[in-house]
Structures are given as C-alpha cells and as structure tokens.
Phi, psi and omega in degrees: 000013182296127179229137176284092193287330178299315178300319179295316180297315181294319178299317182292323183284322190227006179067216188259026182286179186294162185300319179297318180293320181299315182296318181294312183294322184284348180302339179276356181286116185264136179227136177263113176260106184277155180304132177298147182246154179252126174246111185265111178248018181284169178295337181269003181302133181083346178257312178256113183282156172303143180242186185296330178290317177302314179301317180296312184288330172296318177297319178294323180294318176298315181297320180299313180298312180301313178305314183292325174295311183296322180298337178290342183069011180254351182227144174249129180281137177262138180293120179249005187290339183260005180291130176271109181259014183296336178278351181288328180100174187294339183266006171069188183296333184297340182235026185260015176073030178088015181299342181297334178296312180295320177297314179298321180296317179296334178276355181089012180269153176268338181223157175233138176238129179229132177245143177231121171268124176255116181279122176273312170208187186294346180238003182228144177209165169236165181221135173231146175230137173230144177239129178241149174283123185292332180286313185261337183082003181284139176286123181258343177202144173223152175216148181213137173228138173246043180304326179049038184251113171084162180282200184306328179298341180270355182304312177299326178292325176296317179300315180298316180297312183293320179296316180291316189275334186233304189287315182263001181290121179248114177273135179244000000 
C-alpha cells in the first residue's frame, strides 16, 4: 500500500501546476508529528527498562522527521507537545486503533505522522513510519526499514534514511 503521499497531497491541493506553485500552495498543509515510540522486542524487554538515552534518541528521531518535513516548505508542523496521551494506554499511539487521526484533527492538522522504533536487541532495530489522513483516518503512506544498524544512537539516522527513501521520495 506504499503510496508516494507528498505527490498525492500536492496533486490534490493544486492539480498539475508548476513546482513553485505546488510548494507554495502545499505550505498550508498541516501535519502533526507525534513523538516516536519505542517497542522493545528484545530479550531484555521488561527486564531492562528504557533509559534517558532511549528517550533522548526517540526525541531526536521525532525532531529529525519534523525538520525534514518542514524543510520541504510544503508542510507546517502542528504543536503536539501539549497533547494528553494518558487515555491512549501503555502501548501508545501505535496500538490505539488509529486514534492519532482524531487527535491530529483536533489540533487542526490534515495529517498525522507516527514513527515506531522496534528494538530487536541492544544493537539492532527496525523503524516504521505511518502517515494518516486526519479527516478520514486512512493510512496514506507507510515506510519501513530493517536497516538494523546500531543501537539507540542510530535511530535519528534511520529516520533520515526512511524519510528520504520512502516517505518524502517523489517519483516523477
């Protein structure tokens, strides 16, 4: 179901006009980039808790995705820092049945982006990103990498790779 969603958003917003016009028109597209979540499937899950480094690198991964979206000049980031996620439960947005769409909609965003780092072991991970349409709740883009390179310090690099190669990749 992989779809080059930026191209689809731009086409829907401005039709087939020139690139400069597309970028200008799409700048009003608001996206809520939620804090990336950690899903620990390592042998130590439940025994070794996530620590301050994990929290730091998840935050850096979230910031990397937001920066890359903002740098396109096609998206405006919506502030998600004050969202109360206490009702989502212990498994976070990744398992709330698509509730991120409703939260994004309440924040005034047209799209929601959620990233999940899955720890395979202390030195390997996978990363998935999903983007949903806030109005319909439909998934409009997904990306997955099983680069499995490096511990938590590599999470922001994985985000950069996935954003460049899958989420922001526009095929012409």
